N, C-alpha and C positions, 0 to 999 in steps of 0.2 A: 457619360458613355463612356466603356470602358474602352480602355486604347489596347490593341491589340501589341504583345512583343513579340516586336522583330529578335527570330533568330539570327545570329552568326553567320557565320560559314564552316567556322569551325564548330561551334554546337549539330551542326547539320551534318557535318561528317561524321563527329561521334555518332549521333543518333542513328545516321544509317552506321556503319561497327559496326555496331550494338544491335543493330537488326542481323547481321548479316552472321553474331556470334552465335543469335540465337534460331538462324534459319534452321538449323542440322535439326535440332529439338523440336523445332516447329512442324520440317518436313513430317519429321521421324512421326509426332502424333498425327498427326491426318494420314498418313498411308497406314502407317503399324493401327491404328488405333481406330480414332472418329468413322474414315471412312470403309472396312470391316465391319464397324459398328454397324453403320447407317443399311449398309449392304443385307448384312444379315438380318437388321429390323425388319427390311421389306420381305423378304428369302418369308420370315416368315407367317408371313400369308398365302403361302403358293406351299406346291408340292411337288416343290423342286425336291427333282432328283438326277444321279449323273447319269440316270443308265435310262434316262427316258425325259421326253420336255414338259417342259413344267407348267403348270397353270395356276393363275390367280384363284382361289377357296377361300381370302378374306378371312374369318375367325374362324372357321372350322379347327385349325389346328390344336386352338387354345382350346374350344370350346370341349373335344375329342379328350383330350388331358384331366380337364376338372370332372368333367363327367364321367372320369372313370375309365371311359372306355382301353385304356390303354393300362393294365393292373398292374406295367413295372413304375408308370410315373409315382404313383401314387406308399406305392412301397419304397421304390430307392431316397425317396423326399423321410419316409419312415426312418429308413436304415441310417438315413447321413444326419437328423436330427437328435437320435441315439447315440451316435458315432458324438457328434459336438459335446453334448450335452453330460459324455464319459467324458470326452480327451481334454475339453478348457481348462475345466477347474483346476483337473489335478496338471496338467502340464504345468500352471499356474505355480500350485503349489509345489511341485515336482522343482521348480524352476528356480523359486523365489527361497524353498531352504538349500540350494546346492548353493546359490548365491550366497546366503549368509553364513555358509559355513568356508566361502571364497573371502569372505570380506572380512576373516579375523587376523591378525599377524602370525602366521606358524611363517619357518623354515620352507623354504621352497614352493610358495604361494603360483609361481608364477607358473611351476610347474602341472600343479593340479587343476589353476584353469588351464591349461593349453591340453588338457588329459581328456576334461569334462563338454570344452567347446571340440573338438578335434571330430568326433561320431557325426555335427552337424555340417560338415563341409563334405562326408564321404556320400558318392549320387547313391539316390533314393533308389535305385535297381541293385545296385552290390550290397549295399544295404539289407533288400528285401530280400537278394538269395540269401543269404545270412541265418538269418530269421528261418526263412522257409527248410533249414540247415536243422536249425534249431529244436526246430519247432513240429520236428517229424516225430508223428506220431510212432517212426517201429525204429529208428536209430539214431533219433534227435537226441542232443543237450540234456534240456528239459525233462524229458523221460525220461533221463536214466539217470540223472539225478533224483529224481525223484522214486524212482525203483531203488538208490542206493539210500536213503533214508527209510525205508518202507512205505511210501506210499504209493496209490495206488498210480499208473499214468493217465494221461487226459491226451484229447483229440485234437486240443487246441484249435489249428487252420481247420481241421477236417469235421468240426460241431456248430451246428444251429446257434446254441446256447454260447457257446466258450470264444467261435469265432471273431467279435467286437472285442470282449475286455483284451484281447489278447491284443489285435491293432491299437487298441489303447495302450497297451504296456511297452507295442514297438514305439507309438508315436513319444513316446519321452525318454528313446533313443537321441530322439531329434530337434532334442529343447537346447542347444547349446544358443540359439541366436535370444530366445529368450530370457535366458543366464544371465550373458552380458549384461544385456538392456538392466534387469535389473542390479547387476554389479554397477555397473556407472550411476545408476540411482542411488543406492547405499553410499555409493564413496561422497556425496552430494548432501547428505544428513550431517547436518553440526554438529562437534563432537562435545560445544559446551550443555546440549540439549541431553546426550547422554548421559554426564557427568555429573549434572544436576541432578536427575532421576537415581543414578547412583548413591548420591550424597543424599538422597531423602528413605533411603534403606529401597527403593524398587529392586527387584531382580532379572531379573534375563526380557520374563511375560510380559512387566511394567513397560520394559523397556521398549521392546516388540509391538505391542501395540497401542504405549500412550504416544511416542517419540516416532517408532520407524517406519509403521504402518501407515500413519495418518498425511507422515510426508510422503511419504513415496507413491500414493494412491493417484498421481499424472503417470507414474510409471506403470502402473499397475492396472488404468484403466485403460491407456494405449496399451497392453500389452492383450489385454480382453479383447478388444475389438479387434486387430490383428488375428487374436488369434478363432475368433468365433468365421472373419471371413478364409481365414484357411484350412479354418475344419469343414466348411460347406464345402471349397474346391479340392477334397482331396480323391486325387485316380491312382495316382501307381503305385500306391502299396495294395488297391485291390484289383489292380490289373497285372500287378507283376506275384504276388504270394496268393492271392485267391479266386482271381477271374470272376468275382462277382457273388464265390458259391461259399459255401454250401446249399444248395436251393436259394442265390440268389440273399441269400441271409447279410452278404458283406456286397452288396448291390448299390453301391453310394450313386449320388445324382450325377456326378462329372462321367464317372465311369458308364452309365443308364445314357450318357449322352452321348458319351464317342461309341457307344455300339449302336445306337439310332443312327449317327455318322456314318461313320466308317464298317461298320459291316452289313445294316442294312437299305443302307444308303437313301434314306431319309434325312436327306438335309434342309427340305424345309421346319419336316414337324422339330429336329433338333435342335435348329433357330430361334425356334420357341420356346423351346427346355431351357437353351438358355437365356433367354430375356425372362423367364421366370425368375430365375436363379436371380439372375441381376438383380429386380423388384427384389426379393427375399434379403439379398443380403442388403442394399440399399433402406429396407424398413426396416430393417433390423439394426443396424449401424447408426438408424435414426432415433429408434427406440432407447440404442443405449448411451449416445448423447443427448436425450432430452429427461433422464434419467440422472450422469452423472453428479449434475448441481447438486443432491442428493448426499453424497460420499466423499466423492472426487476435490480435496481443499490444495487449491495451487497459492502459490507463495503470497502474491498481491491479498490476497484475500484477509 
């Protein structure tokens, strides 16, 4: 039989101290994440509303959503998927290109890095107000520039066909954090590999696709995963700039959840909507991790 290892008094005190240091984080997770998630899951099986008494309804909320009885459910999901498909690749490519430029040895590169990162820390509400003025169809800067070069003005946020591409363009303004992560990854690329390509006569594209991108695939994978997760949770841009319009063309999923919760007071239904989003993000993340071995290369492999 194995002998039990007895802990000394000092080891017990260290364990207790370690637990006490971890306790704020544990309590924060329990009270602000775990318990609210459990409560919302229970509420998703009820018709809970702030203004009336709630009753248990089973899976009726889920059935009503998937059966299309609420037309805004599939509409918001479609709009969000289109936005994610457009915004994630464009933001990844844009941030990667900016990081590549800022990785060069140029004078004042610290200033340029600060300037490109600065927009990402501006509050989204303030940023939305600025872009609303820029894309104003009557007095906005964007249409003023188009008229100056002889091009017809655009409706931007006021048209169903252009509101999503416009919001995707606005999203590029907030890619500073992604750019910084790419920049950190690029600085870890071994210089001797770049020099080996140069000695063999390789140009910029050879260095990019045969050295930099393969080594950067873990960083790219991380940014792709975070881009998809954040993309499905987009809310503030729609809330501030379009209110889901025009004609629900920018009715993002989380904004639809917000309307169900705080405008129509259907809390039970909104909890079901939130859990469906949770499952969608979990499935998508699992798929991304499942296929990462086909294109992500780690240093120890």
